[in-house]
N, C-alpha and C positions, 0 to 999 in steps of 0.2 A: 504493500500500500504506500502510495506517495503522499507526502504532506500536501503537495499542491492540490491533488484531487480532493482531499478531505476539506481543505480550506475552501475550494471552489464550491463544494456541496454545502458547507456551512453558510458561506456568504450568499449562495443562491437561495437557501431556505430563509435566511434573515431578510433578504431583499423581497422575497415573495410575501413574507408576513407583513413587512412594512407597506408594500403595495396594497395588500388586502386591507390593512388598517386605513390607509389614505383613501382607498376607494369607498370604504364604508363611511368615512367622515364626509367625503364629497357627496356621496349618494345620500 
């Protein structure tokens, strides 16, 4: 397992959660 892949997955999940929160606030 490479650290880069894990970081990418964590960042992607965090960004997804942030986008969902922003969408909920906007909607």
